[in-house]
C-alpha angles and dihedrals in degrees: 000000000000117000092240089059095056108095104156128031127189108212128201098233130193102156089239125127099279099048094037091070096034093076096059088037091055092049090049095047105034104048098274089299119187110262120206111193121211125193119191111207104215091157105295088143114193092009087084094055114119094003098133093054091047096044092051092043091059095047112279116141090213144349127225115200108193122193100224098159098107093043089046096053100036098041106031112017099041095049089050091048091047088059092045088229119175130169110220086327092310111128092220095246093156096030098067096033089066098063089044091055094038094054087054089050092051090049092051094044091053092046091049096046090238124180096210146012120220130195133183100228118136122244089241098055139081096236094076088061094046093050097044098044088053091051092046088055096045106032105011095173094055116108117237126218120198108177095191087065092049113034131075094241110119105177147017088257089059090046089057089048087055094047093050092049090053095041095243113162115231133191094215137063134204095262097053096035101138114157104239137181119193131185140143092282102044154339123236128202125198138158136038114053091354089069086080115068086205092070120086113226112256094237092161096047111113110257098012096102115048107172098047147334135280118269089253091060096045123108120283091229123069123246119220122210133178122205125195122207131195116202089335096315120110111235109162141026122208090348096310119118113229137183116244095261096044092049096054092044090052094048091047089057093044094045093042091054089053098047092250126155107025116148129180113186145154101224134192109245121214091244094062107260128100119242132190120225139165115220132196113202108151103156091038092053090053094049092047092051093045097049090046092053091045091052092055090074099030105048128066120233101257092046093048094047094048091044087054093054094045090048089070090054089047091050090050091051092051094044093048095052097248096130095129098059134111089240092061090047094050091049090053089055089054094048091046091053093051093044091062086096098031093105125124148080129294123192118201133186113219115204130162095323095325129114112204124189109246101175141316133208135178136171085226097052118153091194111108111192092198095054095043092046119112087220129075120308139169100227104058128058107193091204087068089069094073096063091044091053092048092055096039092051098040096105092050092050094046091051092050093050096043095043090068092073096042123114113259112277114220121220 
């Protein structure tokens, strides 16, 4: 669509550095178009304070603030948790937040009769792909504007220059300008000293960690927590039933206090480069550990092993922004089928960044103490093992015998 035909733009608006300067930039470069700002609340907390005043002061006609937290946890986080999907140990905190927010953007854009949707993702990152694939799936005829792929600004310092020239207030400064993304599930840190993998993250520096403390600063006594799952979904903590949002918030607090869920990785971005990030995911780390422990007694070997293989594919799908695809829906069906017996209680001991298994029970357990015992049992005749081993090892034995008469194989 030509610029002159774009009269109304829906902007994914966070009030951070990128989106703060995009509103005036859009009006300057798209014929003073109307800008409707949309903020999806996926658990950013105080980051949303004062957004309406700020959005309108910089040129937006209105601001929608949408409470997406319940949708985010129940329809994006928990399905990914149920699969146990991780991308290079990363618990996908930003990855599945983007399709959740982008779906809300599409809904508002259609409601507003907008000509285009705009996002502030950089041309180097993964989020541009996640936003745009969701929009292509849900509003395929909508134009997409990505300022980072159009404007002459090349760095966050230049963004600050632009903001200062246009008198746009910012909550950051050049010295503390980490690139952060916060939601109910995690907090990510990138940039500044973290850009060099040689630098140790300043976990003990005041203000660096926001969701918890470093393991060194955690209590000297362990904390026990028991999590109940129903069909692969966590529903209660220490015997208290909780809604999805409340449960994640509670475990974030508990895990954060005990130094749980810190991850420092150099990951492989979808666009081809490597990037270094530090992630805080205290509640998420607890839930991933707990459901993994529960599945050790509720899933059979073949199901568990195939699920583990498919979890990597599921993680790739989420990381790559392919949430609204038939394959993701099909994989969810697989996970939901297996999760029918993933019900029970997992007790963990949290201690200085560690999560230690302290007991697991399930009405659907596959663990038989009598059969597994080293003592006498009625179910297992040890003499049967000889025939099993003979058949299981037959191909190995036959190859060894026949290879004696083979011609010599050259290296």
